[in-house]
TORKEGU-138711 format. One line per 8 residues: number of its first residue (from 1); their letters; for each residue x, y, z of C-alpha. Coordinates in nm, 4 decimals, padded with zeros to 6 digits. Each point is the difference from the previous one (the first is absolute). Example, Ala and Ser with C-alpha at 12.3 -4.5 7.8 and 13.67 -1.06 7.14 Angstrom:
REM TORKEGU-138711
1 = as = 01.2300:-00.4500:00.7800; 00.1370:00.3440:-00.0660
This chain:
REM TORKEGU-138711
1 = xxxxxxxx = 01.0894:-02.8262:-01.7838; -00.1748:-00.1886:00.2847; -00.3092:00.1267:-00.1407; -00.0732:-00.0711:-00.3421; -00.2575:00.2198:-00.2077; -00.1899:-00.0747:-00.2929; -00.2385:00.1718:-00.2055; -00.0003:00.4046:-00.0250
9 = xxxxxxxx = 00.3237:00.0414:00.2161; 00.2321:00.2430:-00.2435; -00.0951:00.3133:00.2085; 00.0323:-00.1916:00.3328; 00.3254:-00.2017:-00.0033; 00.2433:00.2915:00.1020; -00.2221:00.0642:00.2784; -00.0345:-00.3560:00.1099
17 = xxxxxxxx = 00.3965:-00.0451:-00.0368; 00.0187:00.3395:00.2440; -00.2277:-00.1761:00.2385; 00.2087:-00.3115:00.0342; 00.3016:00.2106:00.0173; -00.0986:00.1887:00.2907; -00.2625:-00.2375:00.1629; 00.1641:-00.3344:00.0550
25 = xxxxxxxx = -00.2881:-00.1653:00.1673; -00.1868:-00.0181:-00.3566; 00.2861:-00.2403:-00.1044; -00.0408:-00.2011:00.3004; -00.3640:-00.0227:00.0435; -00.1139:-00.0542:-00.3391; 00.1148:-00.2098:-00.2884; -00.2730:-00.0062:-00.2866
33 = xxxxxxxx = -00.1347:00.1454:-00.3083; -00.2415:00.2938:-00.0219; -00.1783:00.0537:-00.2943; -00.0599:00.3942:-00.0538; -00.2923:00.1293:-00.1947; -00.0822:00.3746:-00.0544; -00.3746:00.0158:00.0727; -00.2391:00.2394:00.1098
41 = xxxxxxxx = -00.2563:00.2497:-00.1280; -00.2800:00.2046:00.1747; -00.0923:-00.1533:00.3408; 00.2606:-00.2915:-00.0370; 00.2315:-00.0846:00.3125; 00.3042:00.1564:00.0002; 00.1676:-00.3406:00.0504; -00.1181:-00.3440:00.0132
49 = xxxxxxxx = 00.2082:-00.3151:00.1212; -00.1002:-00.3542:-00.0478; 00.1918:-00.3278:00.0657; -00.0279:-00.3159:-00.2308; 00.2193:-00.2455:00.0550; 00.3671:00.0873:-00.0057; -00.0924:00.3407:-00.1923; -00.1211:00.3183:00.1373
57 = xxxxxxxx = -00.2200:00.1885:-00.2327; 00.0281:00.3966:00.0666; -00.2317:00.2651:-00.2041; 00.1113:00.3471:00.0655; -00.1157:00.3350:-00.1162; 00.3153:00.2178:00.0790; 00.3645:-00.1045:00.0237; -00.0050:00.0874:00.3973
65 = xxxxxxxx = -00.3075:-00.2363:00.0134; 00.2055:-00.2848:-00.0923; 00.2800:00.0755:00.2410; -00.2906:00.0298:00.2619; -00.1306:-00.3413:-00.1307; 00.3604:-00.1307:00.0585; -00.0033:00.1150:00.3741; -00.2974:-00.1745:00.0269
73 = xxxxxxxx = 00.1428:-00.3270:-00.1378; 00.2819:00.0293:00.2129; -00.2375:00.0276:00.3119; -00.1498:-00.3353:-00.0965; -00.3051:00.2110:-00.1221; -00.0504:-00.2006:-00.2973; -00.3510:00.0771:-00.0916; -00.0027:00.3759:00.0300
81 = xxxxxxxx = -00.2470:00.2118:-00.1619; 00.0394:00.3651:00.0689; -00.1476:00.3543:-00.1395; 00.2196:00.2909:00.0745; -00.2026:00.2633:00.2025; 00.2503:00.3143:-00.1338; 00.1543:00.0312:-00.3195; 00.3156:00.1120:00.1492
89 = xxxxxxxx = 00.1324:-00.1149:00.3418; 00.3304:00.1465:00.1279; 00.2483:-00.0218:00.2639; 00.2107:00.2963:00.1110; 00.3621:-00.0709:00.1555; 00.1761:00.2483:00.1823; 00.3635:-00.0090:-00.0988; 00.0898:00.3533:00.1698
97 = xxxxxxxx = 00.0038:-00.0348:00.3710; 00.3383:-00.1690:00.0380; -00.1343:-00.2892:-00.1702; 00.1195:-00.0038:-00.3344; -00.0163:-00.3732:-00.1082; 00.2420:-00.1693:-00.2165; -00.0937:-00.0629:-00.3760; -00.0411:-00.3771:00.0924
105 = xxxxxxxx = -00.2201:00.0755:00.2834; -00.2452:00.2346:-00.2248; -00.0065:-00.2716:-00.2651; -00.0935:-00.2669:00.2724; -00.2614:00.2458:00.1201; -00.1334:00.0525:-00.3454; -00.0226:-00.3822:-00.0431; -00.2132:-00.0300:00.3313
113 = xxxxxxxx = -00.2599:00.2580:-00.1001; -00.0118:-00.1423:-00.3392; -00.1213:-00.3147:00.1504; -00.2276:00.1691:00.2171; -00.1618:00.1639:-00.3207; 00.1024:00.3420:00.0341; 00.0616:00.1774:-00.3548; 00.1467:00.3333:00.1439
121 = xxxxxxxx = 00.2920:00.1010:00.2264; 00.0849:00.3411:00.1053; 00.3443:00.0613:00.0980; 00.0400:00.2819:00.2768; 00.3068:00.1834:-00.0420; 00.0606:00.3220:00.1520; 00.3748:00.0597:-00.0738; 00.1078:-00.3820:-00.0430
129 = xxxxxxxx = 00.0292:00.0512:-00.3756; 00.2871:00.1862:-00.1988; -00.0335:00.3145:-00.1849; 00.2952:00.1094:-00.2269; -00.0328:00.3721:00.0353; -00.0047:-00.0301:00.3920; 00.2711:-00.2128:00.1224; -00.1155:00.0660:00.3782
137 = xxxxxxxx = -00.3564:-00.1353:-00.0733; 00.0018:-00.3709:00.1258; 00.3754:00.0697:00.1448; 00.0816:-00.2831:00.2823; -00.3773:-00.1074:-00.0225; 00.0233:-00.3434:-00.2110; -00.1286:00.1613:-00.2871; -00.0841:-00.2155:-00.3324
145 = xxxxxxxx = 00.1772:00.0853:-00.3015; -00.2506:00.0518:-00.2931; 00.1499:-00.3017:-00.1660; -00.0831:-00.2027:00.3094; -00.3611:00.1450:-00.0271; -00.0097:-00.0974:-00.3599; 00.1038:-00.3491:00.0677; -00.2794:-00.0177:00.2827
153 = xxxxxxxx = -00.2602:00.1359:-00.2322; 00.0821:-00.2620:-00.2747; -00.0243:-00.2617:00.2643; -00.3333:00.1296:00.1215; -00.1299:00.0094:-00.3755; 00.0439:-00.3740:-00.0330; -00.2259:-00.0801:00.2936; -00.2743:00.2489:-00.1453
161 = xxxxxxxx = 00.0849:00.2353:00.2835; -00.0301:00.3758:-00.0710; 00.3068:00.1624:00.1964; -00.0872:00.3378:00.0799; 00.2454:00.2860:00.1479; -00.1228:00.1380:00.3053; 00.1929:00.3126:00.0930; -00.0433:00.3131:00.1928
169 = xxxxxxxx = -00.0431:00.3532:-00.1766; -00.0739:00.2117:00.3058; 00.0674:-00.1239:00.3454; 00.1614:-00.2906:00.1762; 00.3348:00.0882:-00.1584; 00.1741:00.0987:00.3209; 00.2984:-00.2572:-00.0552; 00.0918:00.1911:-00.3199
177 = xxxxxxxx = -00.1127:00.3449:00.0720; 00.2647:00.0084:00.2580; 00.2760:00.0569:-00.2461; 00.1167:00.3531:-00.0973; -00.1061:-00.0561:-00.3712; -00.3712:00.0126:00.1079; 00.0114:00.3050:00.2010; -00.1591:00.2109:-00.2813
185 = xxxxxxxx = -00.2910:-00.2293:-00.0438; -00.0583:-00.0838:00.3729; -00.3027:00.1423:00.1862; 00.0306:-00.2069:00.2876; 00.2404:-00.2860:00.1073; -00.2308:-00.2513:-00.1776; -00.2072:00.1973:-00.2637; 00.0976:00.1793:-00.2972
193 = xxxxxxxx = -00.0305:00.3403:-00.0980; -00.3444:00.0639:-00.2069; 00.0583:00.2303:-00.3036; 00.3782:-00.0080:-00.0033; 00.1486:-00.0686:-00.3284; 00.2754:-00.2306:00.1464; -00.2981:-00.2124:00.1445; -00.1284:-00.0581:-00.3488
201 = xxxxxxxx = 00.3465:-00.0547:-00.1554; 00.0493:-00.2626:00.2654; -00.3194:-00.1727:-00.0320; 00.0258:-00.0051:-00.3891; 00.3460:-00.1769:00.0649; -00.2058:-00.2712:00.2189; -00.2624:-00.0650:-00.2597; 00.2168:00.0140:-00.3022
209 = xxxxxxxx = 00.2378:-00.2734:00.1349; -00.2733:-00.2326:00.1215; -00.1711:00.0503:-00.3322; 00.2923:-00.1698:-00.1910; 00.0125:-00.3156:00.2491; -00.3562:-00.1022:00.0717; -00.2380:-00.1131:-00.2815; -00.3045:00.1112:00.1948
217 = xxxxxxxx = -00.1206:00.3758:-00.0719; -00.1163:00.0158:00.3321; 00.1989:00.1500:00.2752; -00.1068:00.0698:00.3682; 00.1412:00.3613:00.0699; -00.1165:-00.0310:00.3779; -00.0954:00.3598:00.1414; -00.1437:-00.1457:00.3560
225 = xxxxxxxx = 00.0430:00.1122:00.3370; 00.1435:00.3371:-00.0825; -00.1380:00.1689:00.3048; 00.2903:00.2518:00.0277; -00.0523:00.0972:-00.3647; 00.0342:00.3917:-00.0381; 00.1286:00.0505:00.3565; 00.3588:00.0400:-00.0222
233 = xxxxxxxx = 00.2285:00.1891:-00.2588; -00.3217:00.0599:-00.2191; -00.1784:00.1751:00.3009; 00.2897:00.2048:00.0763; 00.0587:00.1079:-00.3967; -00.3610:00.0106:-00.1348; -00.2346:-00.0025:00.3033; -00.2787:-00.1923:00.0670
241 = xxxxxxxx = -00.2272:-00.2133:-00.2169; -00.2466:-00.2407:00.0736; 00.1325:-00.3583:-00.0685; -00.2896:-00.1169:-00.2517; 00.1458:00.2804:-00.2010; 00.3771:-00.1026:00.0353; -00.0992:-00.3568:-00.0679; -00.2211:00.0507:-00.3147
249 = xxxxxxxx = 00.2499:00.2364:-00.1546; 00.2839:-00.2407:00.0734; -00.1904:-00.2770:-00.1397; -00.0849:00.1803:-00.3179; 00.3697:00.0719:-00.0637; 00.1123:-00.3715:00.0753; -00.2966:-00.1189:-00.2244; 00.1013:00.2191:-00.2826
257 = xxxxxxxx = 00.3552:-00.1517:-00.0039; -00.1392:-00.3472:00.0118; -00.2343:00.0741:-00.2789; 00.3026:00.1395:-00.2025; 00.1817:-00.3403:00.0675; -00.2861:-00.1990:-00.0807; -00.0500:-00.1143:00.3522; -00.3188:-00.0654:00.2096
265 = xxxxxxxx = 00.0275:00.1143:00.3472; -00.1574:-00.1430:00.3212; -00.0072:00.1825:00.3268; -00.1172:-00.0973:00.3628; -00.2900:00.2434:00.0323; 00.0084:00.0583:00.3741; 00.1369:00.3870:-00.0216; -00.3424:00.0883:-00.1937
273 = xxxxxxxx = -00.1772:-00.0799:00.3231; 00.2591:00.0765:00.2657; 00.0491:00.3553:-00.1314; -00.3857:00.0634:00.0671; 00.0238:-00.1283:00.3470; 00.1308:00.2264:00.3135; 00.1813:-00.2888:00.1386; 00.1296:-00.1415:-00.3393
281 = xxxxxxxx = -00.2129:-00.3137:00.0789; -00.0301:-00.2173:-00.3421; -00.3234:-00.2072:00.1372; -00.2172:00.2824:00.1097; -00.3488:-00.1061:-00.1392; -00.1331:00.3789:00.0107; 00.2847:00.0996:-00.2273; -00.1245:-00.0132:-00.4025
289 = xxxxxxxx = 00.1432:00.1642:-00.3090; -00.2439:00.1980:-00.2009; -00.0203:00.0222:-00.3786; 00.2413:00.2908:-00.0420; 00.2614:-00.2051:00.2203; -00.0414:-00.3254:-00.2221; 00.0536:00.2385:-00.3139; 00.3484:00.0810:00.1386
297 = xxxxxxxx = 00.1191:-00.3598:-00.0378; 00.1258:-00.1018:-00.3348; -00.2066:-00.2561:-00.1826; 00.2815:-00.2308:-00.0866; 00.1182:-00.0198:00.3854; -00.0880:-00.3407:00.1522; -00.1088:00.0187:00.3598; 00.0869:-00.2460:00.2651
305 = xxxxxxxx = -00.1766:-00.0008:00.3035; 00.2077:-00.1578:00.3023; -00.1723:-00.1385:00.2928; 00.1388:-00.2415:00.2524; -00.1863:00.0934:00.3031; -00.3744:-00.0669:-00.0037; -00.1282:-00.3137:00.1042; -00.3739:00.0253:-00.1585
313 = xxxxxxxx = -00.1411:-00.0158:-00.3383; -00.2084:00.3232:00.0524; 00.3174:00.2035:00.0970; 00.1458:-00.0840:-00.3246; -00.3245:00.0729:-00.1937; -00.0101:00.3228:00.1439; 00.3294:00.1099:-00.1351; -00.0790:-00.1510:-00.3377
321 = xxxxxxxx = -00.3059:00.1852:-00.0286; 00.1935:00.3400:00.0580; 00.1918:-00.1059:-00.3318; -00.3028:-00.0632:-00.2141; 00.0168:00.3632:-00.1380; 00.3704:-00.0822:-00.1641; -00.0257:-00.1445:-00.3484; 00.3724:-00.1067:00.0289
329 = xxxxxxxx = 00.1066:-00.3655:00.0414; -00.0103:-00.0715:00.3623; 00.2220:-00.2769:00.1557; -00.0379:-00.1326:00.3768; 00.3054:-00.0477:00.1897; -00.0420:-00.2400:00.3184; 00.2772:-00.0730:00.2313; 00.1925:-00.3157:00.0941
337 = xxxxxxxx = 00.0977:00.0984:00.3419; 00.3585:-00.0937:-00.0121; 00.1299:00.3470:00.1272; -00.0452:00.0112:00.3767; 00.2760:-00.2649:00.1338; 00.1742:-00.3207:-00.0697; -00.3051:-00.1708:-00.0806; -00.3205:00.0931:-00.1879
345 = xxxxxxxx = -00.3388:00.0717:00.1426; -00.2046:-00.2819:-00.1564; -00.3170:00.0968:00.1822; -00.0133:00.3473:-00.1232; 00.0930:-00.0969:-00.3429; -00.2776:-00.2544:-00.0530; -00.2447:00.2345:00.1857; 00.0509:00.3273:-00.1857
353 = xxxxxxxx = 00.0348:-00.1987:-00.3535; -00.2856:-00.1950:00.0270; -00.2333:00.3007:00.0693; 00.2015:00.2196:-00.2739; -00.0549:-00.2778:-00.2642; -00.3420:-00.0176:00.0330; -00.0743:00.3762:-00.0222; 00.2127:00.0071:-00.2898
361 = xxxxxxxx = -00.2050:-00.2821:-00.1655; -00.3348:00.1904:00.0663; 00.1706:00.3225:-00.1528; 00.1274:-00.1742:-00.2952; 00.3572:00.1069:00.0611; 00.2119:-00.2039:-00.2671; 00.3355:00.0310:00.1454; 00.1417:-00.0782:00.3386
369 = xxxxxxxx = 00.3227:00.0216:00.1588; 00.1577:-00.1656:00.3288; 00.2714:00.2262:00.1432; 00.3102:-00.1490:00.1863; 00.1394:00.3108:00.1547; 00.3188:-00.0363:00.2026; -00.0226:00.2934:00.2427; 00.2817:00.0442:00.2320
377 = xxxxxxxx = 00.2563:-00.2406:-00.1471; -00.2102:-00.2952:-00.1723; 00.0638:-00.2515:00.2896; -00.2614:-00.2487:-00.1067; 00.1395:-00.2597:-00.2301; -00.1801:-00.0408:-00.3407; -00.0761:-00.3655:00.0370; -00.2105:00.0652:00.2971
385 = xxxxxxxx = -00.2292:00.1640:-00.2134; -00.0700:-00.2186:-00.2494; -00.3155:-00.1505:00.1333; -00.1607:00.3320:00.0575; 00.0701:00.0903:-00.3641; -00.1518:-00.3239:-00.1000; -00.3188:00.0944:00.2058; -00.0400:00.3209:-00.1863
393 = x = 00.0493:-00.1700:-00.3276
């Protein structure tokens, strides 16, 4: 190894070896000894880097903090001292929009974000993973085998990254619902039928398959942007029902499946607010949820408030204030603007992110997530967004 470790290194060696394998600059740009020491306690920094002669001393609180310290060292920041603002910082990578990256590319990406200090990665897969009982799920879509996902989870764990499956259990499923097998559980072209037994057998297969692959008990079950919920086959067969009722009924049934499997579900929370607005607007400041609405959301469900668009801290604080009635764990998801063409929009990313993160600190949000969507084909190359990801970290 070009990087020689001493001290408390047993839990770090596999991760460092993986970094050297997928980030060759580490071997080229650094040749020296790093002495690692697990430290910390209340009020202590997350990491502290200090060079003394030929040796660099790293004190770290968590394994992910050591890898962040290594990133500082490779960037020649050899006297860094940092305190993490959030207990959990994640990146969501879209691998569904004609951008199903190879396993090697995904491992390289995990190394990048580990060096930036992230300790969670959400893998957004609509139908790009395999289900044994549904051979047309993921058909011709570059779907990952469960064995490949297990290998990726092992790799992420070596870097102290929680790899979280991020799937869809309501809408955004048009590329698989087009097949005839899905006809009994199809409400509209992209949305599942609420209340249908075939729907919940399908979702149970999703969740039970992923449970056997990932270490984490958390699974992001999507449920966003289902604006056509209840307007297709459901309307013709069952008649009209308010979308908020359909959404909470479906969430209750999927949560029960997750509970039986020992999983903790996470959802995008936009449909709670859209279903209360005549124009299906997520960000209408006048739309609020009352105590009865909040009581219909299962307590174990974690909520992800996503917002990539506002430019001022006050706008984010307005939306966070509306969520204060929830006792559920809240995650804020901002956006790395890579989805609108061949090149990322750096200006929009920095403006929205800086405002949002200040609001999150003020509201004591302890988990943040940077999303890397790939709308319309994922044209923007991954390496182009590394600077933006580093800025969020």
